[in-house]
GUKOLFI-751672 format. One record per residue (C-alpha): residue in one letter; x, y, z. Coordinates in steps of 0.05 Angstrom, whole numbers, padded with zeros to 5 digits, always signed. Layout:
AXYZ;...
***
This chain:
X-00844-01119+02873;X-00919-01138+02858;X-00934-01205+02833;X-00954-01218+02762;X-01032-01224+02750;X-01059-01272+02697;X-01110-01232+02654;X-01130-01288+02606;X-01107-01363+02591;X-01121-01409+02536;X-01086-01481+02532;X-01072-01508+02461;X-01070-01586+02442;X-00991-01590+02468;X-01013-01570+02541;X-00977-01504+02531;X-01014-01442+02570;X-01016-01380+02531;X-01025-01326+02582;X-01034-01249+02577;X-01013-01224+02645;X-01004-01156+02688;X-00929-01148+02706;X-00877-01100+02723;X-00859-01050+02668;X-00797-01069+02635;X-00784-00998+02619;X-00785-00960+02683;X-00781-01025+02731;X-00846-01012+02764;X-00830-00932+02785;X-00874-00908+02734;X-00823-00852+02710;X-00754-00825+02721;X-00718-00762+02730;X-00675-00779+02668;X-00736-00770+02622;X-00753-00698+02649;X-00741-00664+02586;X-00800-00705+02550;X-00843-00713+02610;X-00828-00754+02677;X-00880-00808+02666;X-00860-00866+02633;X-00898-00877+02562;X-00899-00948+02565;X-00939-00962+02624;X-00971-00890+02627;X-00943-00885+02699;X-00974-00942+02728;X-00913-00985+02731;X-00950-01040+02702;X-00956-01069+02633;X-00990-01123+02592;X-00950-01178+02567;X-00954-01247+02538;X-00919-01313+02562;X-00918-01384+02548;X-00914-01439+02603;X-00896-01507+02574;X-00907-01572+02602;X-00845-01610+02623;X-00859-01666+02567;X-00868-01602+02515;X-00810-01569+02536;X-00763-01631+02530;X-00791-01638+02459;X-00779-01568+02444;X-00699-01570+02470;X-00692-01631+02433;X-00713-01593+02371;X-00667-01532+02390;X-00606-01578+02398;X-00620-01609+02330;X-00624-01544+02293;X-00562-01520+02332;X-00526-01580+02310;X-00542-01573+02240;X-00518-01497+02245;X-00448-01529+02280;X-00442-01578+02218;X-00457-01524+02169;X-00403-01485+02203;X-00348-01536+02207;X-00362-01549+02133;X-00358-01475+02111;X-00298-01469+02160;X-00260-01523+02126;X-00269-01490+02058;X-00247-01427+02080;X-00186-01453+02117;X-00166-01496+02060;X-00172-01433+02015;X-00120-01394+02051;X-00074-01455+02066;X-00096-01467+02139;X-00127-01528+02126;X-00083-01563+02178;X-00059-01567+02244;X+00014-01534+02227;X+00037-01489+02164;X+00115-01475+02157;X+00136-01407+02152;X+00202-01399+02111;X+00259-01358+02157;X+00318-01316+02130;X+00316-01269+02074;X+00257-01290+02026;X+00258-01233+01979;X+00314-01258+01935;X+00278-01319+01930;X+00208-01308+01926;X+00199-01332+01860;X+00232-01394+01869;X+00187-01403+01930;X+00120-01385+01895;X+00138-01429+01841;X+00152-01485+01894;X+00079-01474+01921;X+00088-01428+01978;X+00044-01373+01993;X+00053-01302+02015;X+00012-01284+02075;X-00001-01209+02105;X-00025-01241+02169;X+00044-01274+02185;X+00088-01224+02138;X+00121-01284+02102;X+00122-01344+02053;X+00094-01411+02080;X+00080-01484+02058;X+00029-01527+02084;X+00080-01582+02085;X+00151-01578+02112;X+00202-01566+02054;X+00268-01599+02043;X+00301-01540+02013;X+00284-01484+02056;X+00290-01473+02135;X+00225-01463+02166;X+00187-01449+02236;X+00130-01487+02249;X+00064-01450+02270;X+00005-01476+02296;X-00058-01454+02256;X-00108-01454+02321;X-00056-01391+02340;X-00075-01354+02273;X-00153-01360+02279;X-00212-01346+02321;X-00285-01367+02320;X-00349-01324+02339;X-00403-01351+02376;X-00440-01378+02316;X-00374-01425+02304;X-00353-01384+02243;X-00275-01382+02234;X-00234-01317+02219;X-00168-01294+02214;X-00139-01258+02273;X-00111-01186+02256;X-00040-01186+02234;X-00018-01146+02300;X-00053-01194+02345;X-00011-01257+02322;X+00054-01214+02307;X+00085-01233+02376;X+00070-01307+02374;X+00098-01311+02301;X+00161-01272+02322;X+00167-01314+02390;X+00167-01377+02341;X+00213-01343+02293;X+00266-01326+02349;X+00271-01392+02367;X+00307-01416+02306;X+00330-01349+02275;X+00390-01312+02297;X+00376-01263+02359;X+00369-01189+02341;X+00431-01146+02352;X+00442-01072+02357;X+00462-01037+02287;X+00512-00982+02281;X+00524-00926+02333;X+00478-00871+02361;X+00483-00814+02311;X+00500-00854+02249;X+00459-00842+02185;X+00432-00900+02154;X+00397-00923+02091;X+00376-00995+02092;X+00318-01040+02064;X+00275-01074+02119;X+00220-01124+02125;X+00157-01101+02160;X+00131-01137+02222;X+00077-01096+02251;X+00052-01023+02271;X+00025-01007+02333;X-00022-00943+02350;X-00007-00895+02399;X-00053-00837+02417;X-00030-00780+02458;X-00068-00730+02500;X-00135-00755+02460;X-00117-00712+02400;X-00109-00747+02333;X-00054-00696+02305;X-00008-00721+02369;X-00020-00795+02349;X+00032-00836+02319;X+00050-00908+02304;X+00109-00950+02327;X+00131-00984+02266;X+00171-01049+02275;X+00218-01080+02224;X+00274-01123+02213;X+00333-01133+02162;X+00356-01195+02129;X+00399-01218+02189;X+00339-01209+02238;X+00360-01149+02269;X+00301-01112+02297;X+00289-01031+02277;X+00242-00987+02309;X+00214-00922+02279;X+00159-00884+02321;X+00127-00834+02269;X+00060-00807+02242;X+00059-00855+02187;X+00033-00925+02191;X+00085-00964+02148;X+00039-01019+02125;X+00003-00970+02075;X+00077-00954+02049;X+00109-01017+02041;X+00118-01053+01969;X+00082-01121+01948;X+00131-01164+01986;X+00124-01124+02056;X+00190-01090+02050;X+00208-01014+02057;X+00274-00975+02046;X+00287-00919+02100;X+00340-00868+02103;X+00351-00832+02169;X+00389-00831+02232;X+00403-00881+02289;X+00374-00850+02351;X+00393-00900+02401;X+00397-00971+02425;X+00339-00998+02469;X+00325-01071+02500;X+00256-01086+02496;X+00230-01153+02528;X+00302-01182+02519;X+00301-01160+02446;X+00353-01114+02424;X+00323-01058+02384;X+00360-00999+02338;X+00315-00940+02339;X+00312-00899+02281;X+00288-00822+02280;X+00284-00774+02223;X+00272-00824+02162;X+00254-00819+02099;X+00220-00865+02061;X+00261-00886+01993;X+00214-00897+01937;X+00227-00958+01885;X+00253-00937+01819;X+00196-00927+01769;X+00147-00913+01826;X+00111-00845+01840;
***
């Protein structure tokens, strides 16, 4: 590779050299052209086929480079401080302003008004009601807020998608909640109200019409139900994250040490007064 050639140079008061150089073309890599451009002409339009181009560059003195680096660090620190303040306000708003939150376990549907009155919040990310401080009246499981958020390269905080935290949340639930058991027998007809946990998209043969969702739910005693269908049930649940299904028990399955009741041929039972 040819060396860069300095065509002109000026030096400012900081000792910085401002140069115009002849260097290797950054589009064709010095080749002057490429077969992939045959449809528009082989020759590289940036260098005209010479493989060389003119470019500007700055060469700082060590002292000035150190000064610039210090300025860059100062700007970066201000951005970090701003991000910290914005993150704090954002996390406080959603109830994640502390290291832990306390997710209420068990059947919360029947006591949702009581929980709300006591200061609990419902969160679609963790699919349940939670307190920012441990309550005395209800059994809870502790969740680390650090497991529920992520930070981009600018240091800004965001909530993780529900499907990314569902395994963590369910794992913490299982530490204190009764373990899932099989329900009914294969072939049994069943109508049951369930709490939606998560849905997982499956694509078959790369055709959308063959695609389906694995919907994971649980009943009031913690038993897990699975329904594989073309419907994403997160679009069908009510405001409390629940859905009533009428269908058939297809089989029982053990997945990662979790007993699951697999449903098939289900119909969604609409609430009275809904359309």
